[in-house]
C-alpha positions in Angstrom: -10.4 46.9 30.9 -13.7 49.1 29.4 -16.3 47.6 28.1 -16.3 47.8 24.3 -18.9 50.7 24.1 -21.5 50.6 20.8 -20.3 47.4 20.0 -22.6 45.5 20.4 -20.2 42.6 21.6 -21.0 40.9 24.9 -17.5 40.1 26.6 -15.8 42.2 24.0 -12.9 44.4 26.5 -10.3 46.8 25.2 -7.4 48.0 27.8 -5.3 50.9 27.1 -1.9 51.6 29.2 1.4 49.7 30.1 0.9 45.9 29.2 2.1 45.4 33.0 -0.8 46.8 34.4 -3.6 45.3 31.9 -5.7 42.4 32.4 -3.5 40.4 30.3 -1.0 40.0 33.0 -3.2 39.1 35.6 -2.6 35.8 36.5 -6.7 35.1 37.1 -7.5 37.0 34.0 -5.4 35.1 31.4 -7.2 32.5 30.7 -10.1 34.6 29.0 -7.8 36.2 26.5 -8.7 34.9 22.8 -6.8 37.7 21.0 -4.4 40.3 22.0 -3.7 42.8 19.8 -1.0 45.6 20.6 -0.5 48.6 18.0 2.3 50.8 17.5 3.8 49.2 20.9 6.9 50.8 21.2 10.6 49.0 21.6 10.0 46.4 24.2 6.5 46.6 25.1 5.9 45.0 22.0 8.1 41.9 23.8 6.0 42.5 26.5 2.6 42.2 24.9 3.6 39.1 22.9 4.8 37.7 26.3 1.9 38.4 28.1 -0.4 36.8 25.1 2.0 33.6 25.2 1.3 33.5 29.3 -2.5 33.6 29.2 -2.3 31.2 26.2 -4.1 34.0 23.7 -5.4 32.3 20.8 -4.7 34.6 18.3 -1.4 37.6 18.8 -1.6 40.5 16.9 1.3 43.2 17.0 2.5 46.3 15.1 5.4 46.9 16.0 7.1 50.8 16.3 11.0 52.0 17.7 13.0 48.9 17.5 15.4 50.4 20.0 16.8 47.7 22.1 18.3 45.9 19.2 19.7 48.9 17.8 21.7 50.2 20.9 23.3 46.9 21.5 24.5 46.8 17.2 25.3 50.4 18.0 27.1 50.0 21.2 29.0 47.0 19.7 30.4 48.6 16.9 31.8 51.8 19.1 33.8 48.9 21.1 35.3 47.7 18.4 35.8 47.3 14.7 33.8 44.6 13.8 32.1 43.1 10.1 28.8 45.1 10.1 30.6 48.5 11.0 31.0 49.8 7.4 28.0 48.1 5.9 25.8 49.6 9.0 27.5 53.1 9.3 24.7 55.2 8.1 22.1 55.5 10.7 19.0 54.3 8.5 20.6 51.4 7.4 21.4 50.6 11.3 17.7 51.3 11.7 16.4 48.9 9.6 18.8 46.2 10.0 17.6 46.3 13.7 14.2 46.4 12.6 14.0 42.9 10.5 16.2 41.0 13.2 13.9 42.5 16.2 11.0 41.4 14.2 12.4 38.0 12.7 13.4 36.9 16.4 10.1 37.8 17.7 8.2 35.3 14.9 10.8 33.1 15.8 9.7 33.1 19.7 6.1 32.7 18.7 6.9 29.6 16.6 9.0 28.1 19.6 5.8 29.1 22.1 3.7 27.0 19.6 2.0 29.6 17.1 2.2 29.4 13.5 3.5 33.0 12.9 3.2 35.5 9.9 5.2 38.9 9.4 3.1 40.8 6.9 3.4 44.5 5.6 -0.2 46.2 6.6 0.1 49.4 5.3 1.8 50.7 2.2 5.4 52.0 3.0 4.4 55.3 1.0 2.1 56.0 4.2 4.8 54.9 6.8 8.0 52.9 7.3 6.6 51.4 10.0 4.1 49.0 8.3 5.3 45.8 9.3 2.4 43.4 11.8 3.1 40.0 13.3 0.7 37.4 13.5 0.3 34.6 15.2 -2.2 31.9 15.7 -1.7 28.9 17.9 -1.5 25.6 16.7 -3.4 22.9 17.9 0.0 20.5 18.5 3.4 21.9 19.1 5.7 21.6 15.8 
């Protein structure tokens, strides 16, 4: 991790790169994470960030996911193998893409809840600027639900 140059904030650091190579993945430093932020973590990198934040006991986890390819591949593969109830509904690429995004982010929010966080999915940038405008926030509960 690099110190936050010019931030005048002691103890603040940033790490850029693959989540598996950052301080969040190193057992000896996990207890030091208060806030984990993953902006535009592509595809399953968002899941890796969420996992790292949960594993580290981060008090706050903030992710701005993009590129929801994992669920999309599974939906597309399932439809190609057999005719199913959603095949006609999701036959247009943009609808399949958006369905994949909603399902993926809903599952992420639910997993954070199960892990003891209060999660929220919000629009953080107007859709006129980008379609990738959801943010998942999670705050660790004092006591599990």
